[in-house]
N, C-alpha and C positions, 0 to 999 in steps of 0.2 A: 332518828328524829326527822320529821318531814319539814323541809324548808318552804316548799310551795307545791301546790297541785294546780295544774292547768287543765281545764276541761274544754275541749273544742267540740262543738256539737251543732245541732240545728237551732235556728232562731227561736222557735216556739218554746224550747226548753228554758231559754233565758227569760221568758215572760212569767215563769213560775215565781213564787215569792222569794225562794232562795235565801231565806234568812239564816245567818250563821247560828243564831240562838233563838229559835222559834218559841212562841208562847204556848202552842198547843200541839198535840200529836198530829192533827190534820195538817197544820202548817209544816210540821217537821217532815211528814211524808213527801211533801212537794218541794223540799229544799235540797237541791243537789249538794251544796256545801255541807249541810248538816248530816245528810246520809253518808257522805264520804268521811266525815269526822267520826261518826258512829262506827263505820266499818274499820277505820284505821285504829281506833282505840279499843273497841270491843269485839272486832271480827265481823265478817259479813253475816253470820247467823243472827247477830243482834238486830238485824233488819227484818227478821222473820218471826213474829211481827215486831215492829218497832214498839218499844214500851216506854211509858211515861217516866221511868227512872232515868232515861237518857236525857230528858229535858233539863236544861240549865246546868249541865255538867260542864265544868270549866275546861276540862281537857278536850272534850268534843268541840266546844265552841272555839277553842284556840286553833285546832286543826281547821275547822270550818272557815275561820277568818283568813286562812292562808290559801283558800281556793279562789282561783281566777277563772271566770266563765267567759267564753268567747265563741262567736259564730265562726264556723269553718264553711266556706262557700261550697266546697265539694261534698261535705256531709249534709249541709242544708238542702242541697239539690235532691238528695235521696228521700227527704221527708215529704209526705206522710207515709209513703210506702214502707219506709224503714225508719227506725229511731236510733241512728248511729251516734257514736261518740268516740273521741280520742282522749285518753287521760295521760298526762305527763306528770310524774311524781319526781320531785327533786329532793335529794337528801345530801348530807355532807359526803356520803360515799358514792354518789352517782345519780344518774338520771335514768328513769325507767318509763317506758312508753308502751301503750297498748291501744290499738284501735279495734272497736267492735262495731261491725256493720249490722249483723243480725244478733240481737240480744237473745240470751238463753231463754228458751220457752217459745220463741217465735217459730212459725212453720219451717223456716229455713235453718233453724238451729234448735231442733226439739230437745226437750229434756229426755233423758234415758229413763227406763223403768226404775233403775237404781236411784236416780236423782229424784223422781217423783215419790218413791217410797221413803227416802230419807227426809224429804220436805214434809210429807204427811206426818211422819213420826216426830219430827221437830215441832211442827205446828200444834200437834195434839199432846205433846209430852206433859203439859200441866193439867190436862183435862181427862185423859184416858190412860188407864193402866196399860202396860206393855202387852199383856195378853189380849186385851180388848182391841188394841191397835192391830195386832196380828190377825184376829178373827175378821176384822173389817177388811183388811188387805186381802185375806183369803177369799172373802165373799166377792170382792170386786173382781178378782181374777177368775172366778167361776164362769165358765162359758155356757152353762145350761140354765134353764128357767128356775132352778133352785137358788141360784146366786142372788137374784134381786130380792125376793122375799126375805131371805136370810139377812142381806145387807140392810134392808129397811128395819128389821127387828133390832139389829145391832146399833143402828144410829138413832133410834127413837129416843 
C-alpha cells in the first residue's frame, strides 16, 4: 500500500492542472498525481494511451490524492533543457526514491529498438492484427527504396 508519493520537479510542472480526479482525458494527461495513480493501480502501460475507463476510478483517485508536488531548485535549474523529476514513494515497508534527469525517449536517454517496437505493438494492439504489425515493422526497417512504398501501402 502506498502511503505517500512525493514528486520533486521543475516549477512549470506544478502549473499543470494536476487534478487527482480529472473530468476529462485531456485534463488527466496533464495531471501528475492522476498519472501516478494510474501507473500504481494499472501499471505503466495503462498510460499508453490513457483510456477513459481510468477516469473517476476511486482506487486511482485515492492514490492521486496521496501525491505531494514540490519544486526542487536543483531540478528547476535544469528546465527547459531537461524535464527532470525525483519521485519518493513511501509504503509501510519502506521508502523508495528515484531521480530521472533525462526522461526515456529524450536524446540523452533514447529508446532502444526493442523499446520502440514494444511501444508500437502496444499502441496498435487494438487496431492492427499481429501479422500486420509485423509487416509494418519490417517495412520500416527496410533500407532500400522498396521499404517506403510498401510501408505506405500497409498503413493506408
